[in-house]
C-alpha positions as CSV (number, residue, x, y, z in Angstrom):
1,X,116.0,152.4,72.8
2,X,113.3,154.1,70.8
3,X,113.6,153.9,67.1
4,X,114.1,157.0,64.9
5,X,111.8,158.2,62.2
6,X,113.1,158.0,58.7
7,X,115.6,160.7,58.1
8,X,115.9,161.6,61.8
9,X,119.1,161.6,63.8
10,X,119.7,158.7,66.2
11,X,122.3,160.4,68.3
12,X,122.7,159.1,71.9
13,X,121.4,162.4,73.4
14,X,118.2,162.2,71.5
15,X,117.8,158.5,72.2
16,X,118.0,159.1,75.9
17,X,115.4,161.8,76.0
18,X,112.8,160.1,73.7
19,X,111.2,157.9,76.4
20,X,109.9,160.9,78.4
21,X,107.6,162.0,75.5
22,X,106.5,158.4,75.0
23,X,105.8,158.0,78.7
24,X,103.5,161.1,78.6
25,X,101.7,159.8,75.5
26,X,101.1,156.4,77.2
27,X,100.0,158.2,80.3
28,X,97.4,160.2,78.5
29,X,95.9,157.1,76.8
30,X,95.8,155.3,80.2
31,X,94.2,158.4,81.7
32,X,91.2,157.8,79.4
33,X,90.6,154.5,81.1
34,X,91.0,156.0,84.6
35,X,88.5,158.8,83.7
36,X,86.0,156.4,82.2
37,X,86.1,154.1,85.2
38,X,85.9,157.0,87.7
39,X,82.9,158.7,86.0
40,X,81.2,155.3,85.5
41,X,81.6,154.5,89.2
42,X,81.0,157.9,90.9
43,X,78.8,159.9,88.4
44,X,76.7,157.4,86.4
45,X,74.3,160.1,85.1
46,X,77.2,162.2,83.8
47,X,78.7,159.0,82.3
48,X,75.4,158.2,80.4
49,X,75.4,161.7,79.1
50,X,79.1,161.8,78.0
51,X,78.8,158.5,76.0
52,X,75.8,159.6,74.0
53,X,76.2,160.3,70.2
54,X,77.4,163.8,69.3
55,X,78.5,164.4,72.8
56,X,82.0,165.1,74.2
57,X,83.4,161.5,73.9
58,X,82.3,161.1,70.3
59,X,83.5,164.5,69.2
60,X,86.8,164.0,71.0
61,X,87.3,160.7,69.1
62,X,86.4,162.5,65.9
63,X,89.0,165.2,66.5
64,X,91.7,162.7,67.6
65,X,91.4,161.1,64.2
66,X,91.2,164.4,62.3
67,X,94.3,165.8,63.9
68,X,96.1,162.5,63.3
69,X,95.1,162.7,59.6
70,X,96.5,166.3,59.5
71,X,99.8,165.3,61.1
72,X,100.2,162.2,58.9
73,X,99.6,164.3,55.8
74,X,102.2,166.9,57.0
75,X,104.7,164.1,57.6
76,X,104.1,162.8,54.1
77,X,104.7,166.2,52.6
78,X,107.9,166.8,54.6
79,X,109.3,163.3,54.2
80,X,112.4,163.0,51.9
81,X,111.1,161.2,48.9
82,X,112.3,159.8,45.6
83,X,109.1,158.1,44.5
84,X,105.5,157.4,45.6
85,X,106.9,154.5,47.6
86,X,108.0,157.1,50.2
87,X,104.6,158.7,50.3
88,X,102.0,156.0,50.2
89,X,102.1,154.9,53.8
90,X,101.8,158.2,55.6
91,X,99.2,159.4,53.1
92,X,97.3,156.1,53.5
93,X,97.3,156.7,57.2
94,X,96.0,160.2,56.7
95,X,93.2,159.0,54.5
96,X,92.3,156.2,56.9
97,X,92.2,158.5,59.9
98,X,90.1,161.0,58.0
99,X,87.7,158.3,56.9
100,X,87.4,157.0,60.5
101,X,86.7,160.5,61.8
102,X,83.8,161.0,59.4
103,X,82.4,157.5,60.0
104,X,82.5,158.3,63.7
105,X,80.0,161.2,63.3
106,X,78.0,159.4,60.5
107,X,79.2,162.0,58.1
108,X,77.3,164.7,60.0
109,X,73.9,163.0,59.7
110,X,72.7,163.6,63.2
111,X,74.2,167.0,63.5
112,X,72.4,168.3,60.5
113,X,69.4,166.0,60.7
114,X,69.4,164.9,57.0
115,X,67.9,161.5,55.9
116,X,70.5,159.0,54.6
117,X,69.9,156.9,51.5
118,X,67.4,154.1,51.9
119,X,70.1,151.4,51.7
120,X,71.7,152.6,54.9
121,X,68.3,152.9,56.6
122,X,67.5,149.3,55.8
123,X,70.9,147.6,56.1
124,X,72.7,149.7,58.8
125,X,71.4,148.5,62.1
126,X,71.8,152.1,63.5
127,X,70.0,153.5,60.5
128,X,72.9,155.9,59.9
129,X,75.1,157.0,57.0
130,X,78.2,155.0,57.7
131,X,79.8,151.9,56.3
132,X,81.2,150.2,59.3
133,X,77.8,149.4,60.8
134,X,76.7,147.7,57.5
135,X,79.4,145.1,58.0
136,X,78.6,142.0,60.1
137,X,79.2,142.6,63.8
138,X,81.8,139.8,64.2
139,X,83.8,141.1,61.2
140,X,83.6,144.6,62.5
141,X,85.0,143.6,65.8
142,X,87.7,141.5,64.2
143,X,88.7,144.4,62.0
144,X,89.0,146.8,64.9
145,X,91.2,144.4,66.9
146,X,93.3,143.8,63.8
147,X,93.9,147.5,63.4
148,X,94.8,147.9,67.1
149,X,97.1,144.9,67.3
150,X,98.4,145.0,63.7
151,X,99.3,148.7,63.5
152,X,100.0,149.5,67.2
153,X,101.6,146.3,68.4
154,X,102.6,144.0,65.5
155,X,104.2,146.5,63.2
156,X,106.5,148.2,65.8
157,X,107.6,144.8,67.2
158,X,108.4,143.5,63.7
159,X,110.4,146.6,63.2
160,X,112.6,145.5,66.0
161,X,113.9,142.7,63.8
162,X,116.8,144.3,61.8
163,X,116.1,142.5,58.5
164,X,112.4,143.4,58.8
165,X,113.2,147.0,59.7
166,X,115.3,147.3,56.5
167,X,112.5,145.9,54.4
168,X,109.9,148.3,56.1
169,X,112.1,151.3,55.3
170,X,112.5,150.2,51.7
171,X,108.7,149.9,51.4
172,X,108.2,153.3,53.0
173,X,106.3,151.9,55.9
174,X,106.0,154.4,58.9
175,X,105.9,152.2,62.0
176,X,104.6,153.7,65.3
177,X,107.2,154.0,68.0
178,X,107.7,150.8,70.0
179,X,107.4,152.8,73.2
180,X,103.6,153.3,72.4
181,X,102.9,149.5,72.4
182,X,101.6,149.7,76.0
183,X,99.0,152.3,74.9
184,X,97.7,150.1,72.1
185,X,97.7,147.0,74.3
186,X,95.6,148.9,76.8
187,X,93.2,149.9,74.0
188,X,92.9,146.2,72.9
189,X,92.5,145.0,76.5
190,X,89.6,147.4,77.2
191,X,87.8,146.3,74.1
192,X,88.5,142.6,74.7
193,X,87.4,142.7,78.4
194,X,84.6,145.4,77.9
195,X,84.3,146.1,81.7
196,X,82.2,149.2,81.4
197,X,79.0,150.1,79.6
198,X,79.9,151.6,76.2
199,X,83.6,150.5,76.6
200,X,83.8,150.6,72.8
201,X,83.2,154.4,72.8
202,X,86.3,154.9,75.0
203,X,88.3,152.5,72.9
204,X,87.6,154.6,69.8
205,X,89.1,157.7,71.6
206,X,92.1,155.7,72.9
207,X,92.7,154.4,69.4
208,X,92.4,157.9,67.9
209,X,94.9,159.2,70.5
210,X,97.2,156.2,69.7
211,X,97.3,157.2,66.0
212,X,97.7,160.9,66.8
213,X,100.6,160.4,69.2
214,X,102.2,158.0,66.8
215,X,102.0,160.7,64.1
216,X,103.2,163.5,66.4
217,X,106.2,161.5,67.8
218,X,107.1,160.4,64.2
219,X,106.9,163.9,62.9
220,X,109.2,165.3,65.6
221,X,111.7,162.6,64.7
222,X,112.3,161.9,68.4
223,X,114.3,165.1,68.6
224,X,114.3,165.5,72.4
225,X,112.0,165.1,75.3
226,X,110.9,168.7,75.5
227,X,109.8,169.0,71.9
228,X,108.2,165.5,71.8
229,X,106.4,166.1,75.1
230,X,105.3,169.5,74.0
231,X,103.9,168.0,70.8
232,X,102.0,165.3,72.8
233,X,100.6,167.9,75.2
234,X,99.5,170.2,72.4
235,X,97.9,167.3,70.5
236,X,96.0,166.2,73.7
237,X,94.9,169.7,74.4
238,X,93.6,170.2,70.9
239,X,91.6,167.0,71.1
240,X,90.0,168.1,74.4
241,X,89.3,171.7,73.3
242,X,88.0,170.7,69.9
243,X,85.7,168.0,71.5
244,X,84.3,170.5,74.0
245,X,83.7,173.2,71.4
246,X,82.1,170.8,68.9
247,X,79.8,169.2,71.5
248,X,78.6,172.7,72.4
249,X,78.2,173.7,68.8
250,X,76.3,170.6,67.8
251,X,73.8,171.2,70.7
252,X,73.2,174.7,69.2
253,X,72.4,173.2,65.8
254,X,69.6,171.1,67.3
255,X,66.8,173.6,68.0
256,X,63.2,172.7,68.5
257,X,60.8,173.6,65.7
258,X,57.1,173.7,66.9
259,X,55.8,172.1,63.8
260,X,58.2,169.2,64.0
261,X,57.4,168.7,67.7
262,X,53.7,168.6,67.0
263,X,54.2,166.1,64.2
264,X,56.3,163.9,66.5
265,X,53.5,163.9,69.1
266,X,51.0,162.8,66.5
267,X,53.3,160.1,65.2
268,X,54.1,158.7,68.6
269,X,50.4,158.7,69.6
270,X,49.7,156.6,66.5
271,X,52.6,154.2,67.2
272,X,51.4,153.8,70.8
273,X,47.8,153.1,69.6
274,X,49.1,150.4,67.2
275,X,51.1,148.8,70.0
276,X,48.1,148.7,72.3
277,X,45.7,147.5,69.7
278,X,47.9,144.6,68.6
279,X,49.1,143.7,72.1
280,X,52.6,143.3,70.8
281,X,54.8,141.2,73.0
282,X,58.1,142.6,74.2
283,X,60.6,141.3,76.8
284,X,62.0,142.9,79.9
285,X,65.2,144.8,79.1
286,X,64.2,145.4,75.5
287,X,65.6,148.6,74.1
288,X,65.6,148.7,70.3
289,X,65.0,150.9,67.3
290,X,61.4,150.3,66.3
291,X,62.4,149.4,62.7
292,X,64.7,146.7,64.1
293,X,62.0,145.4,66.4
294,X,59.4,145.2,63.7
295,X,61.7,143.5,61.2
296,X,63.1,140.9,63.6
297,X,59.7,140.0,65.0
298,X,57.9,140.2,61.6
299,X,55.3,142.5,63.0
300,X,52.6,143.3,60.5
301,X,50.2,145.5,62.5
302,X,52.0,148.7,61.4
303,X,51.3,148.0,57.7
304,X,47.7,149.0,58.0
305,X,47.7,150.8,61.4
306,X,47.3,154.4,62.4
307,X,50.9,155.2,62.0
308,X,50.9,154.0,58.3
309,X,47.7,156.0,57.8
310,X,49.6,159.2,58.6
311,X,51.3,158.9,55.1
312,X,48.0,160.1,53.7
313,X,48.2,163.2,56.0
314,X,51.7,164.2,54.9
315,X,54.1,161.8,56.6
316,X,56.9,161.0,54.1
317,X,56.6,157.4,52.9
318,X,60.3,156.8,53.7
319,X,60.0,158.0,57.2
320,X,57.0,155.7,57.7
321,X,58.7,152.7,56.2
322,X,61.8,153.0,58.3
323,X,60.1,154.5,61.5
324,X,62.0,157.8,61.6
325,X,60.9,160.8,63.6
326,X,60.6,164.3,62.1
327,X,64.4,164.9,62.7
328,X,65.2,161.7,60.7
329,X,66.3,159.8,63.8
330,X,64.8,156.4,64.7
331,X,61.8,155.8,66.9
332,X,62.6,153.5,69.8
333,X,60.7,151.0,72.0
334,X,61.8,150.3,75.6
335,X,60.5,147.7,78.0
336,X,61.7,148.0,81.6
337,X,61.0,145.7,84.6
338,X,61.7,146.2,88.3
339,X,64.7,144.4,89.6
340,X,63.1,143.5,93.0
341,X,59.4,143.7,92.0
342,X,59.0,142.0,88.7
343,X,55.4,143.1,88.6
344,X,56.5,146.6,88.1
345,X,56.9,147.2,84.3
346,X,56.8,150.0,81.9
347,X,56.8,150.0,78.1
348,X,57.1,153.2,76.0
349,X,57.8,154.3,72.5
350,X,59.9,157.5,72.1
351,X,62.3,159.5,69.9
352,X,65.3,161.6,70.9
353,X,63.4,164.7,70.0
354,X,64.8,168.0,68.5
355,X,68.2,167.7,70.2
356,X,68.7,164.2,68.7
357,X,70.0,162.9,72.0
358,X,68.6,160.4,74.4
359,X,67.4,162.3,77.5
360,X,65.1,159.6,78.8
361,X,65.9,157.0,81.5
362,X,64.8,153.4,81.7
363,X,61.6,154.5,83.4
364,X,60.9,158.1,82.4
365,X,60.6,160.1,79.2
366,X,62.7,163.1,79.9
367,X,64.1,166.3,78.4
368,X,62.9,167.1,74.9
369,X,62.4,163.4,74.0
370,X,59.0,162.8,72.5
371,X,57.3,159.6,73.7
372,X,54.2,157.9,75.0
373,X,53.8,155.1,77.5
374,X,52.2,152.0,76.1
375,X,51.9,149.9,79.2
376,X,52.4,150.7,82.9
377,X,52.0,148.3,85.8
378,X,53.0,148.0,89.4
379,X,53.8,151.6,90.0
380,X,54.9,152.6,93.6
């Protein structure tokens, strides 16, 4: 039998209808996995587009956490309270979800194209304004799993123990419904198994929906299947609609400026010349931000090369130091080899261009991406 939210009625009629809403919430989270697998299998080009930063998947994840934050805040304000002990947990969840949402879009860095502080350019492997990518990768993964299993699985199962449930109520802890444990377990399993490219991006959406549905079902107090199911449907629709609208809006913010495009072409030409002159060694399958490649391989040719010389012609020193394009996004290097004919190989340097999205494929520089081929061999 599903548990009641603090202050909610636990009448038999309400208890019988609660699972219908939870079944719908679980179904929507599982639907994310089904959609991801289907698109990955049957529409790979669409899949690659959807998982890009500032596209539908990322914006949907952002809005799932934003709406969860709003509902948790509303729950806190409506909750019967005698002291701050009755407020701290839902308010803490609201702050946490809001912080995750802003981290998800790097606090608007790519949307507005501003340059983050030098600390993040140097210590964040994605060269973005967010804290989670500054943390060591193993710790970051462990933290995500701890949130999924701790909040979504451990907390509701502990709440099934009567003595623990009493303690949680006294502490003001708002546990997610036990009926949503399958959704959180599916989220953890997808992250643990990682069966699809960019599985982590889908996990973020599933986790956001898990928090959102936990907040919605908690705020309704399990007062009937119709109201709970309607809340879940409205929440899911809001995430989809907000994600679609935001993805379209962000594309509109990324317009081409002729001066910036011309500057990018001069910069990539200088970078390609430095690569050819130094005969830098890359490996098949390499696809890295240029700053990461230079730092990991201790490449010194760029210190006094043609790209560095552009500083004297107006290239900002910080952009030169961290290998950023005119839109403050990283320059990338890619090395691709043929799967059947290993003699076929192409190496190119490129940036995402004005739209700050990757349009290029493994072999071709496409869309508004600005790039130049460094090495090309074995073409058909």
